[in-house]
C-alpha positions as CSV (number, residue, x, y, z in Angstrom):
1,M,-68.8,141.0,306.2
2,A,-66.3,141.1,303.3
3,K,-67.0,143.5,300.5
4,S,-67.0,142.2,296.9
5,A,-64.0,142.7,294.8
6,I,-65.0,143.7,291.2
7,H,-62.7,144.1,288.2
8,I,-64.0,145.5,285.0
9,G,-61.9,144.7,281.9
10,I,-62.6,146.9,278.9
11,L,-61.5,145.3,275.7
12,D,-61.6,146.3,272.1
13,Y,-61.5,142.7,270.9
14,T,-63.6,139.6,271.5
15,P,-61.7,137.2,273.8
16,F,-63.8,134.2,272.7
17,P,-64.8,134.8,269.0
18,E,-66.9,131.6,269.0
19,H,-69.0,133.0,271.9
20,P,-69.2,136.8,271.5
21,L,-70.7,138.8,274.3
22,F,-71.0,142.5,274.9
23,Y,-70.9,142.4,278.7
24,S,-70.1,139.3,280.8
25,K,-69.5,138.3,284.4
26,N,-66.8,135.8,285.1
27,Q,-66.0,134.1,288.4
28,I,-63.3,131.7,289.5
29,M,-64.5,128.1,289.6
30,D,-63.0,124.8,290.7
31,I,-62.9,122.9,287.5
32,N,-63.3,119.5,289.2
33,T,-66.3,120.3,291.4
34,H,-67.7,123.2,289.3
35,R,-68.1,125.1,292.6
36,I,-67.7,128.9,292.5
37,Y,-64.6,129.8,294.5
38,S,-66.2,133.0,295.9
39,D,-69.2,135.1,295.0
40,K,-67.1,138.0,296.4
41,F,-64.8,138.2,293.4
42,S,-66.1,138.9,289.9
43,L,-64.3,139.8,286.7
44,Y,-66.6,141.7,284.3
45,V,-65.6,142.0,280.7
46,L,-66.9,144.8,278.5
47,D,-66.2,144.1,274.8
48,L,-66.3,147.4,272.9
49,S,-66.3,145.5,269.6
50,Q,-69.7,143.9,270.4
51,I,-71.8,146.9,271.3
52,D,-74.5,145.7,268.9
53,L,-75.0,142.6,271.3
54,A,-76.1,144.8,274.2
55,T,-79.1,143.4,276.0
56,K,-82.1,145.3,277.3
57,E,-80.6,145.1,280.8
58,D,-77.3,146.5,279.5
59,C,-79.2,149.4,277.9
60,F,-81.2,149.9,281.1
61,W,-78.0,150.3,283.1
62,Q,-76.5,152.4,280.3
63,I,-73.5,150.1,279.8
64,E,-73.7,150.5,276.1
65,E,-73.4,154.3,276.6
66,W,-70.2,153.8,278.6
67,A,-68.9,151.5,275.8
68,K,-69.7,154.2,273.3
69,L,-67.9,156.8,275.4
70,F,-64.8,154.6,275.6
71,K,-65.0,153.9,271.9
72,A,-65.4,157.5,270.9
73,T,-62.5,159.0,268.8
74,T,-63.3,162.7,268.8
75,W,-64.1,165.3,271.6
76,E,-67.4,166.1,269.8
77,E,-68.4,162.5,269.9
78,I,-67.5,162.3,273.6
79,K,-69.5,165.5,274.4
80,M,-72.6,164.1,272.6
81,I,-72.5,160.8,274.5
82,A,-71.6,162.5,277.8
83,D,-74.7,164.8,277.7
84,K,-76.8,161.8,278.4
85,N,-76.1,161.6,282.2
86,E,-74.1,163.2,284.9
87,Y,-71.6,160.4,285.4
88,L,-70.7,160.3,281.7
89,T,-70.3,164.1,281.8
90,E,-68.0,163.8,284.9
91,T,-66.0,161.1,283.2
92,S,-65.6,163.0,280.0
93,N,-64.5,166.1,281.9
94,T,-61.9,164.0,283.7
95,L,-60.7,162.6,280.4
96,C,-60.4,166.1,279.1
97,D,-58.4,167.2,282.1
98,L,-56.1,164.2,281.9
99,Y,-55.5,164.7,278.2
100,A,-54.6,168.3,278.9
101,D,-51.9,167.2,281.3
102,R,-48.8,166.8,279.1
103,N,-47.3,163.9,281.1
104,V,-50.5,161.9,281.0
105,R,-51.0,162.7,277.3
106,E,-47.4,161.5,276.5
107,R,-48.0,158.3,278.4
108,C,-51.2,157.7,276.5
109,L,-49.5,158.4,273.2
110,D,-46.6,156.1,274.2
111,R,-49.1,153.3,274.9
112,I,-50.9,153.9,271.6
113,E,-47.5,153.8,269.8
114,Y,-46.5,150.6,271.6
115,N,-49.8,148.9,270.7
116,L,-49.3,149.9,267.0
117,R,-45.8,148.7,267.0
118,M,-46.8,145.3,268.6
119,K,-49.6,145.0,266.0
120,R,-47.0,145.6,263.2
121,Y,-44.7,142.9,264.7
122,E,-47.6,140.5,265.0
123,D,-48.6,141.1,261.4
124,A,-45.0,140.7,260.2
125,I,-44.7,137.4,262.1
126,K,-48.0,136.1,260.6
127,E,-46.8,137.1,257.1
128,K,-43.5,135.4,257.6
129,D,-45.2,132.3,259.0
130,A,-47.4,132.2,255.9
131,T,-44.3,132.6,253.6
132,I,-42.5,129.8,255.5
133,K,-45.6,127.5,255.2
134,E,-45.7,128.2,251.4
135,L,-41.9,127.5,251.0
136,V,-42.2,124.3,253.1
137,A,-45.1,123.1,250.9
138,E,-43.1,124.0,247.7
139,N,-40.1,122.2,249.0
140,A,-42.2,119.1,249.9
141,K,-43.7,119.1,246.4
142,A,-40.2,119.5,244.8
143,L,-38.9,116.6,246.9
144,E,-41.9,114.4,245.8
145,E,-41.2,115.2,242.2
146,K,-37.5,114.4,242.6
147,D,-38.3,111.2,244.4
148,A,-40.7,110.2,241.6
149,L,-38.0,111.0,239.0
150,I,-35.4,109.0,240.9
151,R,-37.8,106.0,241.0
152,K,-38.5,106.3,237.3
153,L,-34.8,106.5,236.4
154,M,-34.0,103.5,238.7
155,E,-36.8,101.5,237.0
156,E,-35.5,102.4,233.6
157,N,-31.9,101.5,234.7
158,A,-33.2,98.2,235.9
159,K,-34.9,97.5,232.6
160,L,-31.7,98.4,230.7
161,K,-29.6,96.1,232.8
162,Q,-32.1,93.2,232.1
163,Q,-31.9,93.9,228.4
164,K,-28.1,93.4,228.4
């Protein structure tokens, strides 16, 4: 019998803002027949930005505690959360060991730096897009005003020609 393949994606943003969920199970489905491709493959998504939407079942399985652990920003915070069960303690100890390893720490810091740089690029692009949109609107308005002036001058010119 085939074992299930499970992937857990831990996100710090909501992939579908119109339908926010803290913890969701996703499966591959044929869009024509709506038949689940296989119950042996599941993609779970843990949205760290939606901890407040944790259900009673999520709390029962301590999923919100795992989310808090992943969201923690200080060692003190991690230790407080980790004291709640042995698996969280083991994970926090592993995190501490990994962070103590210089190579792993450098890779983590490189990743953080990369994410910050990409965020700055995305923000700069959004800002430039907004500026372009404003300039296009201003140009369109200026063209409309020039077209109106040209029409007015042509009408005045036509009247002057008729008066001669």
